N, CA, C and O atoms as a GROMACS GRO file, in nm:
protein
  368
    1MET      N    1 -21.545   4.166   6.975
    1MET     CA    2 -21.618   4.218   7.080
    1MET      C    3 -21.771   4.215   7.124
    1MET      O    4 -21.835   4.280   7.042
    2GLN      N    5 -21.839   4.172   7.208
    2GLN     CA    6 -21.974   4.149   7.264
    2GLN      C    7 -22.035   4.315   7.262
    2GLN      O    8 -21.968   4.402   7.318
    3LYS      N    9 -22.130   4.340   7.214
    3LYS     CA   10 -22.206   4.456   7.290
    3LYS      C   11 -22.268   4.454   7.355
    3LYS      O   12 -22.366   4.391   7.315
    4ILE      N   13 -22.284   4.497   7.473
    4ILE     CA   14 -22.376   4.528   7.620
    4ILE      C   15 -22.460   4.647   7.606
    4ILE      O   16 -22.437   4.761   7.567
    5THR      N   17 -22.537   4.602   7.639
    5THR     CA   18 -22.642   4.777   7.645
    5THR      C   19 -22.690   4.729   7.793
    5THR      O   20 -22.706   4.617   7.842
    6ALA      N   21 -22.710   4.875   7.850
    6ALA     CA   22 -22.788   4.864   8.014
    6ALA      C   23 -22.818   4.971   8.012
    6ALA      O   24 -22.766   5.081   7.994
    7ILE      N   25 -22.998   4.889   8.055
    7ILE     CA   26 -23.123   4.973   8.035
    7ILE      C   27 -23.136   4.962   8.221
    7ILE      O   28 -23.120   4.857   8.282
    8ARG      N   29 -23.173   5.111   8.293
    8ARG     CA   30 -23.217   5.100   8.430
    8ARG      C   31 -23.331   5.053   8.455
    8ARG      O   32 -23.421   5.053   8.371
    9LEU      N   33 -23.343   5.009   8.568
    9LEU     CA   34 -23.477   4.958   8.579
    9LEU      C   35 -23.500   5.053   8.698
    9LEU      O   36 -23.428   5.131   8.761
   10PRO      N   37 -23.698   4.996   8.710
   10PRO     CA   38 -23.701   5.094   8.790
   10PRO      C   39 -23.704   5.016   8.951
   10PRO      O   40 -23.742   4.898   8.951
   11GLU      N   41 -23.665   5.081   9.088
   11GLU     CA   42 -23.591   5.028   9.178
   11GLU      C   43 -23.719   4.892   9.200
   11GLU      O   44 -23.708   4.770   9.185
   12ASP      N   45 -23.822   4.969   9.236
   12ASP     CA   46 -23.933   4.807   9.301
   12ASP      C   47 -23.878   4.703   9.236
   12ASP      O   48 -23.852   4.600   9.297
   13LEU      N   49 -23.845   4.721   9.056
   13LEU     CA   50 -23.860   4.567   9.043
   13LEU      C   51 -23.753   4.522   8.997
   13LEU      O   52 -23.749   4.423   8.924
   14VAL      N   53 -23.667   4.578   9.029
   14VAL     CA   54 -23.510   4.525   9.077
   14VAL      C   55 -23.502   4.444   9.193
   14VAL      O   56 -23.434   4.344   9.215
   15ASN      N   57 -23.614   4.526   9.290
   15ASN     CA   58 -23.617   4.463   9.433
   15ASN      C   59 -23.734   4.313   9.433
   15ASN      O   60 -23.734   4.202   9.485
   16TYR      N   61 -23.827   4.397   9.336
   16TYR     CA   62 -23.892   4.247   9.309
   16TYR      C   63 -23.833   4.105   9.264
   16TYR      O   64 -23.839   4.012   9.344
   17LEU      N   65 -23.771   4.086   9.130
   17LEU     CA   66 -23.682   4.040   9.094
   17LEU      C   67 -23.581   3.950   9.191
   17LEU      O   68 -23.578   3.827   9.188
   18GLN      N   69 -23.514   4.018   9.260
   18GLN     CA   70 -23.421   4.002   9.344
   18GLN      C   71 -23.437   3.956   9.516
   18GLN      O   72 -23.352   3.945   9.604
   19ALA      N   73 -23.603   3.934   9.516
   19ALA     CA   74 -23.628   3.881   9.652
   19ALA      C   75 -23.696   3.756   9.586
   19ALA      O   76 -23.713   3.656   9.655
   20LEU      N   77 -23.726   3.758   9.480
   20LEU     CA   78 -23.777   3.655   9.446
   20LEU      C   79 -23.692   3.544   9.371
   20LEU      O   80 -23.733   3.434   9.335
   21ASP      N   81 -23.540   3.608   9.353
   21ASP     CA   82 -23.391   3.478   9.339
   21ASP      C   83 -23.373   3.458   9.462
   21ASP      O   84 -23.374   3.344   9.507
   22TYR      N   85 -23.351   3.579   9.548
   22TYR     CA   86 -23.358   3.511   9.678
   22TYR      C   87 -23.390   3.432   9.726
   22TYR      O   88 -23.313   3.345   9.765
   23GLU      N   89 -23.562   3.427   9.750
   23GLU     CA   90 -23.636   3.286   9.840
   23GLU      C   91 -23.642   3.179   9.691
   23GLU      O   92 -23.731   3.094   9.692
   24ILE      N   93 -23.573   3.182   9.598
   24ILE     CA   94 -23.569   3.099   9.538
   24ILE      C   95 -23.450   2.990   9.546
   24ILE      O   96 -23.456   2.869   9.526
   25GLY      N   97 -23.360   3.058   9.574
   25GLY     CA   98 -23.248   2.971   9.644
   25GLY      C   99 -23.192   2.949   9.780
   25GLY      O  100 -23.087   2.889   9.796
   26GLY      N  101 -23.297   3.021   9.925
   26GLY     CA  102 -23.340   2.942  10.016
   26GLY      C  103 -23.436   2.860  10.021
   26GLY      O  104 -23.439   2.830  10.140
   27LEU      N  105 -23.528   2.796   9.962
   27LEU     CA  106 -23.575   2.725   9.914
   27LEU      C  107 -23.483   2.619   9.866
   27LEU      O  108 -23.486   2.521   9.940
   28GLN      N  109 -23.416   2.610   9.782
   28GLN     CA  110 -23.311   2.503   9.770
   28GLN      C  111 -23.306   2.469   9.784
   28GLN      O  112 -23.349   2.360   9.747
   29VAL      N  113 -23.211   2.512   9.908
   29VAL     CA  114 -23.151   2.505  10.028
   29VAL      C  115 -23.200   2.443  10.142
   29VAL      O  116 -23.129   2.364  10.204
   30LEU      N  117 -23.378   2.484  10.198
   30LEU     CA  118 -23.388   2.432  10.290
   30LEU      C  119 -23.457   2.328  10.206
   30LEU      O  120 -23.450   2.227  10.275
   31HIS      N  121 -23.504   2.305  10.122
   31HIS     CA  122 -23.551   2.102  10.026
   31HIS      C  123 -23.429   1.992  10.024
   31HIS      O  124 -23.416   1.870  10.028
   32THR      N  125 -23.349   2.106  10.015
   32THR     CA  126 -23.192   1.970  10.054
   32THR      C  127 -23.208   1.925  10.203
   32THR      O  128 -23.267   1.825  10.244
   33HIS      N  129 -23.158   1.999  10.259
   33HIS     CA  130 -23.150   1.990  10.413
   33HIS      C  131 -23.244   1.917  10.478
   33HIS      O  132 -23.210   1.863  10.583
   34ALA      N  133 -23.393   1.898  10.427
   34ALA     CA  134 -23.518   1.864  10.483
   34ALA      C  135 -23.464   1.711  10.454
   34ALA      O  136 -23.460   1.624  10.542
   35ILE      N  137 -23.430   1.697  10.345
   35ILE     CA  138 -23.455   1.562  10.280
   35ILE      C  139 -23.334   1.512  10.293
   35ILE      O  140 -23.314   1.412  10.225
   36ASN      N  141 -23.227   1.559  10.373
   36ASN     CA  142 -23.083   1.498  10.392
   36ASN      C  143 -23.119   1.440  10.588
   36ASN      O  144 -23.087   1.337  10.648
   37ALA      N  145 -23.208   1.583  10.638
   37ALA     CA  146 -23.239   1.560  10.720
   37ALA      C  147 -23.309   1.448  10.786
   37ALA      O  148 -23.284   1.408  10.900
   38GLY      N  149 -23.398   1.399  10.705
   38GLY     CA  150 -23.515   1.318  10.722
   38GLY      C  151 -23.630   1.376  10.762
   38GLY      O  152 -23.699   1.325  10.850
   39ALA      N  153 -23.668   1.501  10.696
   39ALA     CA  154 -23.814   1.540  10.730
   39ALA      C  155 -23.882   1.455  10.686
   39ALA      O  156 -23.858   1.371  10.599
   40PRO      N  157 -24.068   1.494  10.808
   40PRO     CA  158 -24.129   1.400  10.721
   40PRO      C  159 -24.163   1.440  10.571
   40PRO      O  160 -24.095   1.526  10.515
   41GLU      N  161 -24.249   1.388  10.517
   41GLU     CA  162 -24.237   1.371  10.403
   41GLU      C  163 -24.361   1.506  10.280
   41GLU      O  164 -24.388   1.536  10.164
   42GLU      N  165 -24.387   1.534  10.404
   42GLU     CA  166 -24.525   1.604  10.408
   42GLU      C  167 -24.470   1.778  10.395
   42GLU      O  168 -24.537   1.858  10.329
   43THR      N  169 -24.355   1.815  10.458
   43THR     CA  170 -24.273   1.927  10.503
   43THR      C  171 -24.235   1.923  10.379
   43THR      O  172 -24.294   2.008  10.311
   44VAL      N  173 -24.138   1.840  10.303
   44VAL     CA  174 -24.049   1.808  10.198
   44VAL      C  175 -24.141   1.854  10.052
   44VAL      O  176 -24.103   1.904   9.946
   45LYS      N  177 -24.244   1.822  10.089
   45LYS     CA  178 -24.370   1.809   9.994
   45LYS      C  179 -24.428   1.946   9.979
   45LYS      O  180 -24.464   1.996   9.873
   46ARG      N  181 -24.433   2.017  10.130
   46ARG     CA  182 -24.493   2.163  10.154
   46ARG      C  183 -24.378   2.283  10.036
   46ARG      O  184 -24.417   2.378   9.968
   47VAL      N  185 -24.228   2.227  10.053
   47VAL     CA  186 -24.108   2.316  10.079
   47VAL      C  187 -24.135   2.293   9.927
   47VAL      O  188 -24.184   2.386   9.863
   48ARG      N  189 -24.105   2.167   9.862
   48ARG     CA  190 -24.107   2.156   9.726
   48ARG      C  191 -24.226   2.230   9.638
   48ARG      O  192 -24.219   2.280   9.526
   49GLU      N  193 -24.326   2.221   9.722
   49GLU     CA  194 -24.440   2.293   9.601
   49GLU      C  195 -24.405   2.456   9.669
   49GLU      O  196 -24.372   2.522   9.570
   50ARG      N  197 -24.399   2.527   9.767
   50ARG     CA  198 -24.337   2.697   9.745
   50ARG      C  199 -24.208   2.689   9.667
   50ARG      O  200 -24.221   2.690   9.544
   51PHE      N  201 -24.115   2.684   9.706
   51PHE     CA  202 -24.037   2.664   9.608
   51PHE      C  203 -24.105   2.676   9.430
   51PHE      O  204 -24.111   2.777   9.360
   52LEU      N  205 -24.144   2.555   9.401
   52LEU     CA  206 -24.232   2.579   9.210
   52LEU      C  207 -24.317   2.657   9.212
   52LEU      O  208 -24.347   2.697   9.099
   53GLU      N  209 -24.372   2.699   9.291
   53GLU     CA  210 -24.489   2.856   9.338
   53GLU      C  211 -24.386   3.011   9.304
   53GLU      O  212 -24.416   3.104   9.229
   54VAL      N  213 -24.257   2.995   9.392
   54VAL     CA  214 -24.195   3.087   9.379
   54VAL      C  215 -24.098   3.105   9.272
   54VAL      O  216 -24.057   3.219   9.251
   55TYR      N  217 -24.052   3.003   9.197
   55TYR     CA  218 -23.994   2.936   9.022
   55TYR      C  219 -24.074   2.997   8.960
   55TYR      O  220 -24.031   3.107   8.924
   56GLN      N  221 -24.210   2.968   8.920
   56GLN     CA  222 -24.288   2.960   8.846
   56GLN      C  223 -24.327   3.200   8.825
   56GLN      O  224 -24.311   3.288   8.740
   57GLU      N  225 -24.370   3.189   8.943
   57GLU     CA  226 -24.380   3.364   8.986
   57GLU      C  227 -24.263   3.412   8.908
   57GLU      O  228 -24.279   3.473   8.802
   58TYR      N  229 -24.108   3.377   8.974
   58TYR     CA  230 -24.020   3.404   8.894
   58TYR      C  231 -23.972   3.383   8.768
   58TYR      O  232 -23.865   3.433   8.734
   59GLN      N  233 -24.042   3.309   8.687
   59GLN     CA  234 -24.031   3.310   8.544
   59GLN      C  235 -24.085   3.412   8.492
   59GLN      O  236 -24.012   3.495   8.440
   60LEU      N  237 -24.268   3.437   8.494
   60LEU     CA  238 -24.327   3.486   8.458
   60LEU      C  239 -24.306   3.626   8.447
   60LEU      O  240 -24.331   3.701   8.353
   61ALA      N  241 -24.246   3.655   8.585
   61ALA     CA  242 -24.187   3.812   8.574
   61ALA      C  243 -24.069   3.844   8.484
   61ALA      O  244 -24.055   3.946   8.417
   62LYS      N  245 -23.973   3.724   8.493
   62LYS     CA  246 -23.881   3.796   8.384
   62LYS      C  247 -23.938   3.743   8.230
   62LYS      O  248 -23.886   3.799   8.133
   63GLN      N  249 -23.996   3.683   8.214
   63GLN     CA  250 -24.094   3.696   8.039
   63GLN      C  251 -24.106   3.828   8.060
   63GLN      O  252 -24.020   3.904   8.014
   64GLU      N  253 -24.216   3.879   8.137
   64GLU     CA  254 -24.224   3.990   8.149
   64GLU      C  255 -24.188   4.108   8.152
   64GLU      O  256 -24.259   4.201   8.114
   65LEU      N  257 -24.082   4.120   8.195
   65LEU     CA  258 -23.965   4.233   8.197
   65LEU      C  259 -23.899   4.190   8.023
   65LEU      O  260 -23.824   4.270   7.968
   66TRP      N  261 -23.925   4.106   7.980
   66TRP     CA  262 -23.835   4.085   7.862
   66TRP      C  263 -23.946   4.131   7.733
   66TRP      O  264 -23.929   4.222   7.652
   67ALA      N  265 -24.036   4.058   7.740
   67ALA     CA  266 -24.172   4.123   7.635
   67ALA      C  267 -24.159   4.277   7.699
   67ALA      O  268 -24.136   4.344   7.599
   68ASP      N  269 -24.161   4.346   7.786
   68ASP     CA  270 -24.148   4.520   7.746
   68ASP      C  271 -24.032   4.552   7.625
   68ASP      O  272 -24.047   4.610   7.517
   69TYR      N  273 -23.926   4.499   7.679
   69TYR     CA  274 -23.798   4.512   7.597
   69TYR      C  275 -23.808   4.439   7.432
   69TYR      O  276 -23.808   4.514   7.334
   70SER      N  277 -23.814   4.306   7.419
   70SER     CA  278 -23.804   4.264   7.297
   70SER      C  279 -23.811   4.358   7.168
   70SER      O  280 -23.732   4.358   7.074
   71LYS      N  281 -23.924   4.439   7.185
   71LYS     CA  282 -23.964   4.454   7.041
   71LYS      C  283 -23.820   4.537   7.038
   71LYS      O  284 -23.723   4.514   6.967
   72GLU      N  285 -23.835   4.626   7.125
   72GLU     CA  286 -23.753   4.761   7.083
   72GLU      C  287 -23.577   4.731   7.076
   72GLU      O  288 -23.487   4.803   7.034
   73TYR      N  289 -23.573   4.581   7.140
   73TYR     CA  290 -23.439   4.536   7.134
   73TYR      C  291 -23.447   4.380   7.053
   73TYR      O  292 -23.415   4.274   7.107
   74PRO      N  293 -23.486   4.392   6.942
   74PRO     CA  294 -23.440   4.231   6.885
   74PRO      C  295 -23.331   4.175   6.873
   74PRO      O  296 -23.303   4.056   6.879
   75GLN      N  297 -23.256   4.281   6.855
   75GLN     CA  298 -23.110   4.193   6.781
   75GLN      C  299 -23.008   4.174   6.942
   75GLN      O  300 -22.886   4.178   6.934
   76TYR      N  301 -23.070   4.156   7.065
   76TYR     CA  302 -23.012   4.103   7.148
   76TYR      C  303 -23.099   3.957   7.208
   76TYR      O  304 -23.215   3.916   7.219
   77LYS      N  305 -22.922   3.904   7.245
   77LYS     CA  306 -23.009   3.762   7.201
   77LYS      C  307 -23.047   3.685   7.413
   77LYS      O  308 -23.125   3.601   7.459
   78ARG      N  309 -22.917   3.798   7.486
   78ARG     CA  310 -22.853   3.717   7.578
   78ARG      C  311 -22.909   3.896   7.719
   78ARG      O  312 -22.876   4.007   7.761
   79TRP      N  313 -22.977   3.819   7.721
   79TRP     CA  314 -23.002   3.969   7.908
   79TRP      C  315 -23.034   3.910   8.033
   79TRP      O  316 -23.072   3.793   8.044
   80TRP      N  317 -23.018   3.989   8.127
   80TRP     CA  318 -22.976   3.963   8.242
   80TRP      C  319 -23.005   4.067   8.384
   80TRP      O  320 -22.917   4.153   8.394
   81VAL      N  321 -23.087   4.072   8.468
   81VAL     CA  322 -23.077   4.202   8.506
   81VAL      C  323 -22.933   4.197   8.630
   81VAL      O  324 -22.888   4.087   8.664
   82ASP      N  325 -22.893   4.287   8.669
   82ASP     CA  326 -22.771   4.299   8.708
   82ASP      C  327 -22.877   4.354   8.897
   82ASP      O  328 -22.966   4.440   8.888
   83PHE      N  329 -22.859   4.320   8.976
   83PHE     CA  330 -22.938   4.364   9.092
   83PHE      C  331 -22.860   4.448   9.152
   83PHE      O  332 -22.935   4.518   9.219
   84GLN      N  333 -22.720   4.492   9.170
   84GLN     CA  334 -22.656   4.556   9.190
   84GLN      C  335 -22.676   4.709   9.182
   84GLN      O  336 -22.689   4.792   9.271
   85GLU      N  337 -22.673   4.720   9.043
   85GLU     CA  338 -22.678   4.814   8.977
   85GLU      C  339 -22.837   4.858   8.918
   85GLU      O  340 -22.856   4.966   8.862
   86GLY      N  341 -22.958   4.748   8.940
   86GLY     CA  342 -23.035   4.800   8.923
   86GLY      C  343 -23.066   4.825   8.756
   86GLY      O  344 -23.135   4.917   8.712
   87VAL      N  345 -23.004   4.730   8.682
   87VAL     CA  346 -22.991   4.744   8.554
   87VAL      C  347 -23.066   4.637   8.428
   87VAL      O  348 -23.053   4.521   8.466
   88LEU      N  349 -23.117   4.642   8.332
   88LEU     CA  350 -23.122   4.524   8.242
   88LEU      C  351 -22.962   4.516   8.149
   88LEU      O  352 -22.907   4.621   8.117
   89ASN      N  353 -22.913   4.409   8.121
   89ASN     CA  354 -22.815   4.369   8.029
   89ASN      C  355 -22.872   4.339   7.941
   89ASN      O  356 -22.952   4.246   7.933
   90LEU      N  357 -22.843   4.406   7.867
   90LEU     CA  358 -22.824   4.372   7.720
   90LEU      C  359 -22.746   4.283   7.597
   90LEU      O  360 -22.752   4.341   7.488
   91ALA      N  361 -22.688   4.177   7.596
   91ALA     CA  362 -22.627   4.149   7.482
   91ALA      C  363 -22.685   4.088   7.358
   91ALA      O  364 -22.796   4.038   7.341
   92GLU      N  365 -22.600   4.101   7.289
   92GLU     CA  366 -22.561   4.056   7.077
   92GLU      C  367 -22.545   3.935   7.115
   92GLU      O  368 -22.518   3.848   7.033
   0.00000   0.00000   0.00000
């Protein structure tokens, strides 16, 4: 059986990560819609650039989060944030 450890995260950190996650999803939909609707190339490019900026910010935030816990919990190989519960889940 897989061991999972849950660590409560600060609410503002959870909200920040969740906002980035939602923005990424919305930008993906917007980008697809812009392409399918035949939006001007410049519009599609701006949406794609914004997506890449937010995606990069999200990845960096996740790396920083994991850096805070990876030394204390080196045995855990997978992790994810549960936005609903406000916890970092660690799985061996």
